[in-house]
MIZA-635978 format. One line per 3 residues: number of its first residue (from 1); their letters; for each residue x, y, z of N, C-alpha, C. Coordinates in pm, 1 decimal. Atoms other than C-alpha are relative to their C-alpha. Layout:
BEGIN
NUM = a = X Y Z X Y Z X Y Z | ... $
//
This chain:
BEGIN
1 = xxx = -63.4 131.9 8.6 4289.4 -15226.9 12219.6 -38.1 -66.4 -132.3 | 23.3 64.5 128.3 4328.4 -15413.2 11890.7 -79.1 -128.2 19.0 | 82.7 119.4 -10.8 4063.6 -15678.0 11840.3 70.4 -120.6 -59.3 $
4 = xxx = -59.7 126.0 42.9 4160.6 -16040.7 11794.0 -98.6 -74.2 -89.3 | 80.6 79.2 93.5 4031.7 -16237.4 11496.5 62.1 -138.2 -14.3 | -44.4 139.1 13.4 4053.8 -16615.6 11475.5 -65.1 -58.2 -125.3 $
7 = xxx = 46.7 53.3 128.0 4026.4 -16778.2 11131.7 35.5 -147.3 -7.3 | -29.7 142.8 12.0 3992.1 -17154.0 11102.6 30.6 -32.4 -146.0 | -45.3 29.0 136.2 4157.0 -17311.3 10801.1 58.9 123.9 -63.4 $
10 = xxx = -39.4 -135.4 38.1 4330.0 -16976.3 10779.9 135.2 15.1 -64.7 | -136.2 -10.9 55.8 4663.3 -17059.9 10617.0 7.1 -27.0 -149.5 | -1.5 31.6 142.8 4560.5 -17162.1 10265.6 -130.7 45.8 -66.0 $
13 = xxx = 119.2 -28.3 77.6 4316.1 -17063.9 9992.1 -77.9 120.1 49.9 | 85.8 -108.8 -46.2 4020.4 -16850.0 10094.6 36.0 40.8 142.2 | -34.5 -30.1 -139.1 4122.7 -16877.2 10460.1 121.8 88.5 12.1 $
16 = xxx = -120.7 -82.9 -2.4 4466.9 -16731.7 10392.4 -32.2 143.1 -41.5 | 39.6 -133.9 44.4 4314.2 -16440.8 10202.4 -75.4 74.2 109.2 | 74.7 -60.6 -110.1 4077.3 -16377.5 10494.8 94.7 44.9 111.4 $
19 = xxx = -94.9 -33.1 -106.7 4359.9 -16386.6 10750.6 79.5 124.9 -35.2 | -81.8 -114.3 43.1 4570.2 -16141.8 10550.2 -84.1 127.7 -4.3 | 86.5 -118.2 8.6 4277.0 -15905.2 10485.7 -32.6 54.6 138.3 $
22 = xxx = 29.2 -45.8 -136.2 4189.2 -15893.6 10854.7 122.4 63.8 64.5 | -123.2 -62.1 -51.5 4551.4 -15825.4 10946.0 18.9 138.7 -61.1 | -14.9 -129.2 67.5 4562.9 -15545.6 10687.8 -100.0 102.2 53.6 $
25 = xxx = 102.1 -89.6 -55.8 4245.6 -15404.1 10846.1 30.0 39.4 145.1 | -42.0 -41.2 -133.2 4425.6 -15377.5 11180.4 -28.1 -96.3 113.0 | 26.8 99.2 -103.5 4319.7 -15691.9 11366.1 126.4 -80.3 31.8 $
28 = xxx = -97.3 104.0 -33.7 4549.4 -15926.1 11554.4 -61.0 -132.4 -42.3 | 60.5 117.6 62.1 4496.6 -16250.4 11365.7 71.2 -127.8 43.6 | -49.7 135.3 -20.5 4538.0 -16614.6 11460.4 -66.7 -88.2 -104.9 $
31 = xxx = 51.7 88.7 104.2 4498.5 -16876.2 11186.7 23.1 -144.2 42.1 | -16.2 140.7 -33.7 4433.4 -17242.4 11253.0 16.9 -82.4 -126.6 | -11.8 96.6 109.4 4521.5 -17538.3 11035.3 -2.6 -138.5 61.4 $
34 = xxx = 17.2 134.9 -53.1 4477.2 -17912.1 11065.3 115.5 -93.2 -30.0 | -96.3 102.5 34.4 4762.0 -18085.3 10888.0 127.4 41.2 -71.6 | -114.6 -32.4 85.3 4999.0 -17906.4 10650.0 96.7 92.6 73.4 $
37 = xxx = -95.3 -78.1 -79.4 5286.3 -17795.7 10871.8 85.8 91.1 -86.3 | -87.2 -79.0 86.8 5502.2 -17674.8 10582.6 -72.0 124.6 -50.6 | 77.1 -114.6 49.1 5228.0 -17452.2 10441.0 -22.5 101.8 111.4 $
40 = xxx = 23.6 -90.1 -112.6 5154.5 -17308.2 10786.5 127.0 77.6 35.2 | -127.2 -66.3 -30.9 5521.5 -17233.6 10853.1 32.3 106.3 -104.3 | -25.7 -95.7 107.3 5557.6 -17064.0 10514.4 -94.3 119.7 11.3 $
43 = xxx = 98.4 -106.5 -14.5 5241.0 -16864.4 10577.6 41.1 96.8 111.0 | -44.3 -84.7 -111.1 5367.3 -16736.7 10913.7 124.5 79.9 -38.4 | -122.1 -68.2 42.8 5706.4 -16653.4 10764.4 -30.5 116.5 -93.5 $
46 = xxx = 33.2 -102.0 99.4 5547.2 -16456.8 10481.5 -82.8 113.8 57.0 | 98.0 -98.8 -45.3 5280.3 -16275.3 10682.3 19.4 48.5 143.1 | -11.0 -31.3 -141.6 5381.5 -16273.9 11048.0 -122.6 -38.9 80.5 $
49 = xxx = 122.9 40.9 -69.4 5038.4 -16417.8 11133.9 25.0 -129.2 77.2 | -20.4 117.2 -84.7 5044.0 -16665.6 11422.9 -89.9 -113.7 -45.7 | 78.7 116.9 39.4 4931.4 -17016.1 11333.2 -5.0 -101.7 114.1 $
52 = xxx = 24.8 98.1 -105.0 4789.9 -17286.6 11557.8 -58.1 -125.1 -64.2 | 41.1 125.9 61.5 4736.1 -17653.2 11477.8 -96.8 -76.4 89.9 | 93.0 94.2 -61.7 4424.9 -17843.7 11579.1 -113.5 -29.0 -97.9 $
55 = xxx = 113.5 36.9 83.2 4124.2 -18015.5 11426.1 -126.3 61.5 56.4 | 125.2 -58.5 -47.3 3797.7 -17823.8 11447.0 -104.6 -107.1 27.2 | 93.0 111.1 -26.2 3625.3 -18162.6 11455.1 10.2 -51.5 143.0 $
58 = xxx = -26.4 46.2 -136.1 3762.5 -18217.3 11808.2 -33.3 112.3 98.1 | 44.5 -107.5 -89.2 3574.4 -18011.4 12068.7 105.0 34.4 105.2 | -98.8 -25.6 -104.9 3835.6 -18050.9 12341.6 123.0 71.2 -55.9 $
61 = xxx = -113.5 -67.1 64.2 4111.9 -17949.6 12099.8 -33.4 146.3 -28.5 | 41.7 -138.1 24.4 3912.4 -17638.7 12009.7 4.2 82.1 128.3 | -1.8 -71.1 -128.8 3869.6 -17543.1 12375.6 143.9 32.9 40.1 $
64 = xxx = -140.1 -21.1 -37.2 4241.5 -17588.0 12443.6 68.5 98.6 -94.1 | -63.4 -88.3 97.7 4346.7 -17415.3 12122.1 -43.4 143.8 15.4 | 51.3 -135.9 -19.5 4123.7 -17114.4 12176.7 58.0 61.2 126.9 $
67 = xxx = -60.2 -49.9 -124.5 4252.4 -17083.4 12533.4 143.6 46.0 -23.8 | -138.1 -38.9 30.5 4608.7 -17071.6 12396.6 3.9 129.3 -80.8 | 6.8 -123.2 79.3 4518.1 -16808.3 12137.2 -30.9 119.0 89.7 $
70 = xxx = 39.0 -111.5 -85.5 4351.9 -16594.2 12401.9 109.6 34.6 99.8 | -114.6 -26.3 -87.2 4651.8 -16633.2 12631.0 108.4 78.2 -73.9 | -105.9 -63.8 79.7 4884.8 -16524.7 12351.1 -39.4 138.3 -50.6 $
73 = xxx = 38.8 -120.5 72.8 4681.5 -16250.6 12183.5 -109.0 83.0 67.5 | 113.0 -68.5 -60.9 4376.7 -16164.5 12393.9 -129.8 -67.8 -39.2 | 128.7 65.4 24.7 4005.8 -16251.6 12385.7 -39.9 4.8 -147.1 $
76 = xxx = 44.2 8.1 138.7 3867.5 -16365.5 12052.3 -131.6 74.7 -13.9 | 121.3 -78.7 21.9 3614.6 -16108.4 11933.2 -57.7 -18.3 -139.5 | 46.9 31.5 134.8 3593.0 -16204.5 11566.1 38.9 -143.9 -28.6 $
79 = xxx = -24.0 140.1 33.4 3556.6 -16571.4 11474.4 -47.2 -24.6 -142.2 | 34.6 35.0 137.8 3564.7 -16682.5 11111.6 9.2 -151.4 -12.5 | 5.1 146.1 14.8 3454.4 -17044.1 11071.5 12.9 -35.5 -147.6 $
82 = xxx = -29.1 23.4 141.2 3620.1 -17120.8 10740.0 42.4 -143.4 -30.1 | -54.5 134.2 24.7 3770.1 -17469.2 10783.0 -105.1 -91.8 -59.4 | 93.7 92.9 62.4 3609.9 -17726.8 10558.9 72.4 -103.9 -83.9 $
85 = xxx = -55.8 107.6 81.7 3672.3 -18051.2 10375.2 -107.8 -51.3 -94.4 | 93.4 71.3 87.7 3513.9 -18246.1 10091.3 36.4 -147.5 -1.8 | -14.8 144.7 19.6 3464.0 -18619.0 10062.2 -109.3 -40.7 -98.9 $
88 = xxx = 107.3 10.6 98.4 3265.6 -18629.5 9740.4 -23.1 -143.7 -45.4 | 37.4 129.8 54.9 3081.5 -18927.9 9601.4 -150.3 -6.8 -16.8 | 144.0 19.7 17.1 2743.8 -19026.6 9465.1 -55.5 -71.2 122.9 $
91 = xxx = 54.0 44.9 -127.6 2513.7 -19106.3 9754.0 -7.2 -152.2 10.3 | 12.6 145.5 -7.5 2464.4 -19472.4 9661.7 134.6 -67.9 23.2 | -133.7 53.1 -25.6 2840.4 -19517.1 9690.8 66.1 64.0 123.2 $
94 = xxx = -60.2 -73.1 -112.5 2902.8 -19280.3 9982.0 6.0 -88.8 123.3 | -16.0 77.9 -122.1 3038.7 -19444.6 10293.9 -42.4 82.0 121.9 | 33.3 -68.4 -124.9 2936.5 -19364.1 10646.4 116.1 89.7 43.6 $
97 = xxx = -118.1 -78.7 -37.3 3294.3 -19242.0 10702.2 5.8 130.9 -78.9 | -0.2 -121.9 81.8 3270.3 -18995.7 10411.4 -103.9 100.1 51.4 | 104.6 -87.1 -55.0 2945.9 -18860.2 10553.6 45.2 61.9 132.3 $
100 = xxx = -30.5 -46.3 -134.7 3071.4 -18836.5 10911.5 117.8 96.8 3.1 | -115.9 -89.9 1.6 3407.3 -18675.5 10831.3 -39.5 141.5 -40.5 | 42.9 -131.7 45.6 3239.7 -18391.7 10643.4 -87.4 67.6 105.4 $
103 = xxx = 84.0 -57.4 -105.2 2977.6 -18342.9 10914.6 83.5 46.3 119.9 | -81.4 -32.1 -117.7 3239.7 -18345.1 11189.6 77.9 129.8 -18.9 | -78.3 -120.7 25.7 3446.2 -18072.0 11024.3 -87.2 117.8 -38.6 $
106 = xxx = 69.8 -112.6 61.2 3201.5 -17860.6 10826.7 -121.0 48.9 79.2 | 115.5 -41.4 -80.4 2906.3 -17856.4 11067.2 32.3 -3.9 149.1 | -35.1 7.7 -142.2 3014.6 -17984.3 11408.4 114.5 94.6 33.8 $
109 = xxx = -112.6 -89.6 -23.5 3333.5 -17780.6 11370.2 -43.5 142.8 27.2 | 51.1 -135.1 -24.0 3129.0 -17460.7 11360.9 -50.4 11.6 144.2 | 39.3 2.2 -141.9 2970.6 -17553.8 11694.5 123.5 -3.2 90.1 $
112 = xxx = -117.6 20.5 -85.5 3304.6 -17666.2 11837.6 83.0 126.8 17.8 | -76.7 -124.6 -8.2 3467.4 -17331.8 11760.8 -79.7 114.6 61.3 | 80.1 -113.5 -46.1 3179.3 -17099.2 11839.1 -36.0 -12.3 147.5 $
115 = xxx = 45.4 20.9 -137.5 3068.0 -17253.1 12167.9 99.6 51.9 103.6 | -93.6 -46.2 -102.2 3392.5 -17181.5 12360.7 20.8 151.8 4.6 | -20.3 -145.6 -1.9 3402.1 -16811.9 12258.8 -128.8 75.9 28.1 $
118 = xxx = 129.4 -66.8 -5.8 3031.5 -16738.5 12290.7 -22.4 75.6 130.6 | 24.5 -66.8 -128.4 3011.9 -16660.0 12662.6 87.2 123.3 18.2 | -86.7 -117.4 -7.2 3309.0 -16425.7 12640.1 -54.1 115.6 -82.3 $
121 = xxx = 61.2 -104.2 82.6 3143.3 -16236.0 12358.1 -122.1 59.5 70.0 | 118.2 -48.4 -72.9 2823.0 -16213.6 12562.5 40.1 91.5 114.9 | -43.8 -80.5 -114.8 3009.2 -16081.1 12864.3 54.6 135.6 -44.4 $
124 = xxx = -58.5 -125.2 49.5 3194.8 -15819.8 12658.2 -99.1 82.4 -81.2 | 104.8 -65.2 78.8 2875.0 -15732.6 12468.6 49.2 42.5 -138.1 | -44.3 -21.1 138.9 3052.2 -15754.0 12136.7 52.7 -131.8 -55.5 $
127 = xxx = -56.2 116.9 67.4 3127.6 -16028.3 11889.7 -42.9 -2.8 -145.1 | 30.6 22.2 140.5 3137.1 -16117.5 11524.5 28.9 -147.4 -30.4 | -17.6 138.2 44.9 3081.5 -16476.4 11409.7 -36.0 -2.9 -147.4 $
130 = xxx = 18.8 2.0 145.2 3120.6 -16524.3 11035.0 25.6 -141.9 -48.3 | -8.4 139.1 42.9 3051.0 -16867.4 10891.6 11.1 -6.5 -152.2 | -17.9 15.0 144.0 3180.2 -16960.7 10547.1 -72.3 -126.4 -44.1 $
133 = xxx = 77.7 111.3 52.2 2915.9 -17179.2 10386.8 38.4 -19.0 -146.9 | -30.9 27.1 140.3 2888.4 -17243.4 10011.4 -125.6 13.7 -84.7 | 110.6 2.6 94.8 2671.8 -17200.2 9706.5 -68.2 -136.5 0.4 $
136 = xxx = 58.4 134.1 2.9 2622.6 -17575.9 9729.1 -79.1 -32.0 126.4 | 87.7 9.5 -115.5 2470.7 -17536.4 10074.7 -134.4 65.5 -26.0 | 124.3 -66.6 37.3 2207.1 -17319.9 9908.1 -77.9 -78.0 -106.0 $
139 = xxx = 69.4 61.9 113.2 2131.3 -17508.4 9588.4 16.7 -151.3 -7.5 | -30.9 142.2 10.3 2270.8 -17856.8 9652.9 92.5 -26.9 -117.6 | -89.0 37.9 108.5 2519.6 -18036.5 9430.7 9.8 -151.3 -7.5 $
142 = xxx = -11.7 143.8 21.0 2518.1 -18385.3 9286.3 139.2 -47.6 41.8 | -126.9 54.2 -46.0 2786.7 -18597.5 9446.2 50.1 63.1 129.3 | -40.8 -68.7 -123.1 2796.8 -18373.3 9755.2 -114.8 3.5 101.5 $
145 = xxx = 108.8 2.6 -98.5 2504.8 -18483.5 9971.3 52.3 35.4 138.5 | -59.0 -28.6 -131.2 2733.5 -18469.0 10275.0 38.2 147.1 12.6 | -48.6 -138.9 -2.2 2892.5 -18132.9 10192.3 -116.5 98.8 -4.1 $
148 = xxx = 114.4 -90.7 12.2 2566.9 -17966.4 10085.5 -83.2 2.0 127.3 | 76.5 6.9 -124.9 2388.1 -18088.1 10398.4 69.4 76.2 111.9 | -74.9 -68.9 -105.5 2662.7 -17960.7 10627.2 -1.6 150.6 -20.4 $
151 = xxx = -4.5 -143.7 27.5 2685.9 -17623.6 10456.0 -138.4 64.2 13.5 | 135.4 -49.6 -26.5 2307.0 -17584.1 10463.5 -23.2 11.2 150.0 | 9.6 -5.4 -146.0 2327.5 -17662.6 10833.9 67.6 122.4 57.2 $
154 = xxx = -69.2 -120.8 -45.5 2575.7 -17377.8 10877.2 -89.9 122.7 -13.7 | 91.1 -113.1 20.6 2315.6 -17139.4 10737.0 -109.5 0.3 107.1 | 100.4 8.9 -105.2 2049.2 -17264.8 10979.5 56.2 37.6 136.0 $
157 = xxx = -69.1 -34.9 -124.1 2295.8 -17237.6 11267.9 12.6 152.0 11.6 | -17.9 -145.1 2.8 2366.2 -16877.9 11168.2 -129.8 71.9 34.5 | 127.6 -69.3 -19.8 2000.3 -16777.5 11159.7 -50.9 -14.5 143.1 $
160 = xxx = 45.2 21.7 -137.8 1924.7 -16931.1 11498.1 86.9 76.1 99.2 | -89.4 -61.0 -97.8 2232.3 -16805.3 11679.3 -2.9 152.3 -7.5 | 9.1 -145.7 14.7 2195.0 -16454.4 11539.1 -108.7 56.4 90.4 $
163 = xxx = 110.2 -47.6 -83.9 1867.4 -16423.6 11728.1 38.7 -0.4 147.6 | -44.2 4.3 -139.4 2038.4 -16519.9 12053.6 104.9 106.5 29.9 | -110.7 -92.6 -24.3 2334.7 -16287.9 12008.1 -34.5 145.7 -16.3 $
166 = xxx = 27.3 -138.0 41.3 2165.4 -15975.1 11879.5 -5.9 98.1 117.3 | 16.9 -95.3 -110.3 2071.0 -15817.8 12213.1 125.1 10.1 87.0 | -127.7 -6.4 -71.5 2423.1 -15886.2 12343.2 110.1 63.5 -85.9 $
169 = xxx = -98.7 -66.7 83.8 2594.6 -15698.8 12060.3 81.5 -93.5 -87.4 | -71.6 98.7 81.6 2699.1 -16013.8 11874.3 -76.3 -19.7 -130.3 | 61.7 31.5 127.9 2630.0 -16052.1 11504.4 51.7 -134.8 -49.3 $
172 = xxx = -34.5 130.8 55.6 2629.4 -16389.6 11329.6 -49.4 -2.4 -144.2 | 35.2 -3.1 141.4 2635.9 -16403.1 10950.7 70.6 -111.1 -76.2 | -56.5 102.2 87.5 2710.0 -16645.6 10669.1 39.6 61.7 -133.1 $
175 = xxx = -36.6 -32.4 137.6 2897.4 -16597.4 10345.1 -3.4 -129.6 -79.8 | 7.1 116.5 88.5 2821.4 -16839.6 10061.6 77.8 29.3 -127.6 | -75.9 -20.9 124.2 3102.1 -16826.3 9804.9 -48.4 -94.0 -109.6 $
178 = xxx = 14.6 87.5 114.7 3049.4 -16960.0 9457.2 133.4 -64.7 -30.3 | -125.9 65.5 38.9 3334.9 -17113.7 9262.5 112.0 103.2 -4.2 | -111.8 -92.2 -17.8 3658.9 -16941.1 9360.2 126.5 -64.2 -58.2 $
181 = xxx = -120.9 51.7 64.9 3991.1 -16975.5 9178.5 108.1 -39.5 98.3 | -97.8 50.9 -95.6 4165.3 -17157.9 9461.8 82.8 -111.2 -64.6 | -86.7 108.5 47.2 4434.3 -17420.8 9422.8 -81.6 -124.5 -35.1 $
184 = xxx = 81.6 119.5 21.9 4169.8 -17693.7 9446.6 -80.0 10.7 -130.1 | 80.0 -17.7 120.9 3947.9 -17548.9 9173.0 89.3 5.1 -123.6 | -89.0 -11.4 115.3 4239.4 -17466.3 8944.9 63.3 -133.6 -36.3 $
187 = xxx = -59.4 131.7 26.2 4356.4 -17827.6 8974.0 -91.9 -90.1 -81.5 | 90.4 84.4 77.8 4046.5 -17965.4 8801.1 31.2 17.8 -148.0 | -29.7 -10.6 142.8 4073.6 -18035.0 8427.2 -59.6 127.1 -61.6 $
190 = xxx = 42.7 -126.5 60.0 4043.2 -17724.0 8210.9 -140.8 -8.4 -58.5 | 133.1 18.8 58.7 3736.6 -17866.2 8036.2 -109.3 15.4 107.1 | 96.8 -8.9 -110.5 3556.0 -17903.4 8369.6 -8.4 143.8 49.8 $
193 = xxx = -3.4 -139.0 -47.0 3666.2 -17556.8 8478.0 -77.0 91.3 -96.1 | 71.0 -80.7 99.5 3535.2 -17407.5 8154.2 -150.8 -19.9 9.7 | 143.9 26.4 -12.9 3199.0 -17577.9 8208.0 -57.4 69.7 123.1 $
196 = xxx = 43.7 -72.7 -119.7 3179.0 -17424.2 8555.7 -14.4 148.8 -31.9 | 1.2 -143.0 31.9 3263.7 -17076.2 8427.1 -118.4 34.5 -90.9 | 112.4 -23.5 91.4 2997.8 -17111.7 8157.8 -131.6 19.1 75.0 $
199 = xxx = 121.6 -13.3 -80.4 2736.3 -17127.0 8438.2 -1.1 128.4 84.1 | -13.8 -119.5 -84.0 2858.2 -16802.9 8602.5 -24.3 124.2 -85.5 | 33.8 -114.1 85.3 2692.4 -16491.1 8456.2 111.4 103.7 -16.0 $
202 = xxx = -106.4 -98.6 16.3 2992.1 -16265.7 8526.4 115.2 -52.7 -85.2 | -93.6 56.2 96.3 3198.5 -16504.8 8314.4 139.0 -31.5 52.3 | -130.7 34.0 -57.9 3480.1 -16588.4 8554.2 -17.6 -63.9 135.6 $
205 = xxx = -3.3 46.4 -138.5 3573.9 -16759.7 8876.4 17.3 119.3 92.6 | -25.3 -102.7 -99.3 3572.3 -16554.4 9192.1 143.8 -5.2 48.1 | -133.4 -7.2 -58.9 3889.2 -16449.2 9370.4 -11.3 -7.3 151.6 $
208 = xxx = 1.7 13.9 -146.0 3973.3 -16536.2 9729.3 -6.5 135.6 69.0 | 0.4 -133.1 -60.4 4033.0 -16167.8 9802.0 -139.9 60.7 3.2 | 135.9 -53.1 1.6 3671.7 -16093.4 9708.0 -81.1 -53.4 117.7 $
211 = xxx = 66.0 56.2 -118.6 3548.1 -16327.8 9980.1 57.0 64.2 125.7 | -65.4 -61.8 -116.0 3800.5 -16179.5 10222.1 -54.0 139.4 26.7 | 54.0 -135.0 -19.6 3663.1 -15831.3 10163.1 -140.2 -5.8 60.7 $
214 = xxx = 130.7 19.5 -63.4 3314.4 -15958.5 10251.8 15.9 -23.4 149.6 | -25.5 30.1 -141.0 3452.9 -16095.2 10578.0 41.6 125.5 74.9 | -50.2 -120.7 -66.0 3635.1 -15773.5 10659.2 -113.9 96.8 31.1 $
217 = xxx = 114.6 -86.9 -26.5 3312.0 -15576.5 10624.1 -85.3 -54.6 114.4 | 85.9 57.6 -103.8 3108.9 -15818.0 10837.6 67.2 0.5 137.2 | -73.0 -5.5 -127.4 3381.6 -15809.0 11104.8 3.1 140.1 59.5 $
220 = xxx = -19.0 -138.8 -41.4 3374.1 -15430.5 11125.9 -117.2 52.1 83.2 | 106.1 -67.2 -73.3 3173.1 -15199.0 11349.0 -110.1 48.1 -94.4 | 96.4 -51.6 97.1 3002.1 -15071.3 11032.5 -111.4 -100.3 -32.0 $
223 = xxx = 98.6 103.1 35.6 2813.4 -15402.2 10998.5 -92.3 -36.2 116.3 | 70.7 34.8 -123.0 2646.8 -15389.6 11340.4 -149.8 -21.9 -13.0 | 144.8 18.7 18.0 2290.6 -15380.8 11201.3 -31.0 -119.0 -90.4 $
226 = xxx = 17.2 116.2 88.0 2346.2 -15688.9 10985.0 26.6 -125.8 81.2 | -19.4 127.2 -70.2 2290.1 -16022.2 11154.6 -102.7 -101.4 -48.1 | 85.7 105.7 50.1 2139.0 -16355.7 11059.3 -7.8 -3.4 -151.5 $
229 = xxx = 6.7 -13.8 145.1 2214.5 -16275.0 10697.2 88.1 -101.9 -70.9 | -80.2 83.7 87.8 2345.0 -16488.9 10414.2 44.8 85.6 -117.2 | -56.4 -81.0 107.0 2575.1 -16299.7 10180.3 48.8 -92.9 -110.2 $
232 = xxx = -40.8 84.6 111.2 2601.8 -16468.7 9842.7 103.3 73.8 -84.1 | -107.3 -57.0 82.6 2920.9 -16406.2 9645.9 35.1 -104.8 -104.9 | -13.7 109.9 95.8 2884.8 -16627.0 9342.0 -7.6 42.1 -145.8 $
235 = xxx = -0.2 -46.7 137.6 2891.5 -16407.2 9032.4 -133.3 -13.6 -70.1 | 133.4 12.1 57.0 2518.2 -16449.9 8982.5 -37.2 -141.5 -38.8 | 26.6 137.2 39.3 2536.5 -16826.6 8944.7 -126.6 -56.7 64.5 $
238 = xxx = 121.5 44.9 -70.3 2262.5 -16885.7 9202.1 -56.6 119.8 74.6 | 60.7 -120.5 -56.1 2020.9 -16611.4 9302.9 -102.7 -38.3 105.1 | 94.5 29.7 -108.0 1831.7 -16614.0 9631.2 -80.1 124.8 34.6 $
//
């Protein structure tokens, strides 16, 4: 039976690349999105991948959405927690709303998505949870106290949950991408982009497909002895 993979924020950018790579690897893929109906419709038309709309910040919506995915495709055995937002600002100007929105999506969203599938993975004695964190969750970033804190929290979540899942055949790992040439990064002024690239030893931005290939490996049976790990994919910009 073909395994089902669920990718949050899976219709654009890194998430879209992950969804497509998993489909190419033979998984049945469901991709979630929060707001852009046109992009999701175009993504489904182009790829045939089923899309589902809900906010990962809403626990009840996650429970209902996952139930629908499992009704349509089968039990979720690979979960990729990719959905994330930024609400950047220097801390002395950051509002409580900016802090809470990022926490609700980038950290609470990982709980909200993982919790409803966890018992099923335990019962089936197989599961793959792959959390997409960030280089800025490892090293911090000025103007991103909220984002860096949430992404660092994702790493701690991974390390703790991996210890609970290991004896049940569930692996839990984190990928920390560096700066990837997504639509968001390419939209920044060229001068800023050049200054970012100057900090990357390999001399370029990463590609979304490179992160997707990391996910595909961690989702596979071949990665069964790897759990609680943080895979850095940042071109050597930050070494751990």
